[in-house]
C-alpha positions in Angstrom: -101.9 -48.4 -21.7 -104.5 -45.7 -21.7 -104.5 -42.5 -24.3 -103.9 -39.3 -23.3 -106.6 -37.1 -22.6 -107.2 -33.8 -24.2 -106.3 -31.8 -21.1 -103.0 -33.7 -21.0 -102.5 -32.9 -24.6 -103.2 -29.5 -24.0 -100.7 -29.3 -21.3 -97.9 -30.9 -22.8 -98.5 -28.9 -26.0 -98.5 -25.6 -23.9 -95.1 -26.8 -22.3 -93.3 -27.7 -25.5 -94.6 -24.3 -26.8 -93.4 -22.5 -23.8 -89.9 -24.2 -24.2 -89.4 -23.5 -27.8 -90.4 -20.0 -27.6 -89.1 -18.9 -24.4 -86.0 -21.4 -23.2 -84.9 -23.4 -26.1 -81.0 -22.8 -27.2 -81.3 -19.7 -24.7 -77.5 -19.4 -23.0 -79.5 -20.7 -19.7 -80.6 -23.8 -21.5 -78.5 -26.2 -20.3 -76.4 -28.7 -22.8 -76.9 -26.6 -25.9 -74.3 -24.5 -28.0 -75.1 -21.3 -26.5 -74.1 -22.7 -22.9 -70.9 -24.0 -24.0 -69.9 -20.7 -25.8 -70.7 -18.4 -22.7 -67.9 -18.1 -20.0 -70.0 -16.8 -17.5 -71.6 -20.5 -17.7 -68.4 -22.7 -18.4 -65.5 -20.5 -17.6 -62.3 -21.3 -19.5 -63.8 -24.4 -20.9 -66.2 -21.9 -23.1 -65.4 -22.5 -26.8 -66.0 -19.8 -29.7 -68.7 -20.2 -31.7 -67.2 -19.5 -35.2 -64.5 -22.1 -34.1 -67.2 -24.5 -33.5 -69.2 -23.7 -36.9 -65.9 -24.2 -39.0 -65.1 -27.3 -36.8 -61.8 -26.2 -35.6 -60.4 -29.5 -34.0 -59.0 -27.4 -30.7 -62.9 -26.3 -30.0 -64.1 -29.5 -30.5 -62.2 -31.3 -28.2 -62.6 -28.9 -25.5 -66.3 -29.2 -26.1 -66.0 -33.2 -25.9 -64.2 -32.9 -22.5 -66.3 -30.2 -21.1 -69.5 -32.6 -21.9 -67.8 -35.8 -20.5 -67.9 -34.0 -17.5 -71.8 -34.2 -17.2 -72.1 -38.1 -16.7 -74.5 -38.6 -14.3 -74.3 -35.6 -12.4 -76.0 -32.4 -12.0 -75.8 -29.8 -14.1 -75.2 -27.1 -11.6 -72.3 -29.3 -9.7 -70.4 -29.8 -13.1 -70.8 -26.1 -13.8 -69.5 -25.4 -10.5 -66.4 -27.3 -11.4 -65.9 -26.0 -15.0 -66.2 -22.3 -13.7 -63.9 -23.0 -11.0 -61.1 -24.3 -12.8 -58.0 -21.7 -13.5 -57.6 -20.8 -17.1 -54.3 -22.9 -17.3 -55.6 -25.9 -16.0 -58.8 -25.6 -18.2 -56.8 -25.4 -21.4 -54.4 -28.4 -20.4 -57.1 -30.7 -20.0 -58.9 -29.9 -22.9 -56.2 -29.8 -25.5 -55.4 -33.0 -27.4 -52.0 -31.6 -28.2 -51.1 -30.6 -24.7 -52.3 -34.0 -23.3 -50.3 -35.9 -25.7 -47.2 -33.8 -25.0 -47.4 -34.7 -21.3 -47.8 -38.8 -22.5 -44.8 -38.6 -24.9 -42.6 -37.1 -21.5 -44.6 -39.4 -19.1 -42.1 -41.8 -17.4 -44.8 -44.3 -16.6 -45.7 -46.9 -19.6 -49.2 -47.3 -18.5 -50.0 -44.0 -20.5 -48.0 -45.1 -23.5 -51.7 -46.3 -25.3 -55.4 -46.2 -24.5 -55.3 -49.9 -23.8 -52.6 -49.7 -21.2 -54.2 -46.7 -19.6 -57.3 -48.4 -19.2 -56.5 -51.9 -18.0 -53.2 -51.2 -16.3 -53.3 -47.6 -14.6 -55.4 -47.7 -11.5 -55.7 -44.1 -10.7 -57.8 -43.3 -7.9 -57.8 -40.6 -4.9 -56.4 -40.8 -1.8 -59.3 -41.1 0.7 -57.7 -39.0 3.7 -55.8 -36.6 1.6 -58.2 -36.5 -1.6 -54.8 -36.3 -4.1 -54.4 -38.3 -7.0 -52.7 -41.9 -6.2 -52.0 -45.1 -7.5 -50.4 -48.5 -6.5 -49.2 -49.1 -10.4 -46.4 -46.6 -10.1 -46.9 -44.6 -6.7 -43.8 -42.8 -6.8 -44.2 -41.4 -10.3 -45.6 -38.1 -10.7 -47.8 -37.6 -13.9 -50.4 -35.5 -15.2 -53.4 -38.0 -14.6 -53.1 -37.4 -10.7 -53.2 -33.7 -11.2 -56.1 -33.8 -13.6 -57.9 -36.1 -11.3 -58.1 -33.3 -8.5 -58.5 -30.8 -11.1 -62.0 -32.5 -12.7 -63.3 -33.3 -8.9 -65.0 -36.3 -10.0 -64.5 -40.1 -9.1 -61.1 -41.1 -8.7 -60.2 -42.8 -12.0 -62.1 -39.9 -14.0 -58.8 -38.1 -14.3 -57.8 -40.6 -17.3 -60.8 -39.3 -19.4 -58.9 -36.5 -21.3 -56.0 -38.3 -22.0 -57.7 -41.2 -23.0 -59.6 -39.0 -25.5 -56.4 -37.9 -26.9 -54.6 -41.0 -26.9 -57.7 -42.5 -28.8 -57.6 -39.9 -31.5 -53.8 -40.6 -32.1 -54.3 -44.6 -32.3 -57.1 -43.5 -34.9 -54.5 -42.1 -37.3 -55.7 -38.5 -36.7 -54.6 -35.5 -34.7 -58.0 -34.1 -33.9 -61.6 -34.3 -34.1 -61.7 -32.4 -37.5 -59.3 -34.9 -38.7 -61.8 -37.7 -37.3 -64.7 -36.3 -38.8 -63.1 -36.3 -42.4 -62.1 -39.7 -42.3 -65.5 -40.7 -41.6 -67.0 -38.8 -43.9 -64.6 -40.0 -46.7 -65.8 -43.6 -45.8 -69.3 -43.0 -45.8 -71.4 -41.3 -48.7 -74.9 -41.6 -47.3 -75.9 -39.2 -44.9 -77.6 -41.6 -42.5 -74.6 -43.8 -42.5 -72.3 -40.6 -42.0 -74.5 -39.9 -38.8 -74.2 -43.5 -37.5 -70.6 -43.4 -38.2 -69.8 -40.4 -36.2 -72.0 -41.4 -33.6 -70.2 -44.6 -33.0 -66.9 -42.9 -33.6 -67.6 -40.5 -30.7 -68.8 -43.4 -28.5 -65.8 -44.9 -28.8 -63.8 -42.2 -27.8 -65.8 -41.4 -25.0 -66.3 -45.1 -23.8 
């Protein structure tokens, strides 16, 4: 592999300087905190910056759901979906407490645990009507069938917010702040904490 030329190094350095000086962490920079705090960019999924800094569980969960939406899709497409969702619907799919209340009142046993949800629920979208459907309990109305339409992703994506909430419950915590506290109590080393937190979030989003 050849080493970069001086011209290539100068060009790369200029690009990095431009990005850090003009674009990094501005509201138009996708994926950074400023974007997720801006209602104009993400609609009702926006979070209060102070709430994020203080580690409020509701703000962190809403941010987690919003960022999960971006899996393998263009930013502009997902931002359009986030902005287009009504506030009432956005707050439902991005609140672990509301999702767990829906789970507790659900008539389908496949929503009672993250394992059952993953293994037994075959949520999809009808190819004709594009409404949420399943073969496991086709006659039962459930919030997952609504969520897969609201989120406008592939059929079984409607399970994701509820799955995240169930995994928090099964980890013995009520929100992401509680999950962070649990990890920090177990790990003392800063690097170990970072890796443990990353692993915990990866399990939630798997």
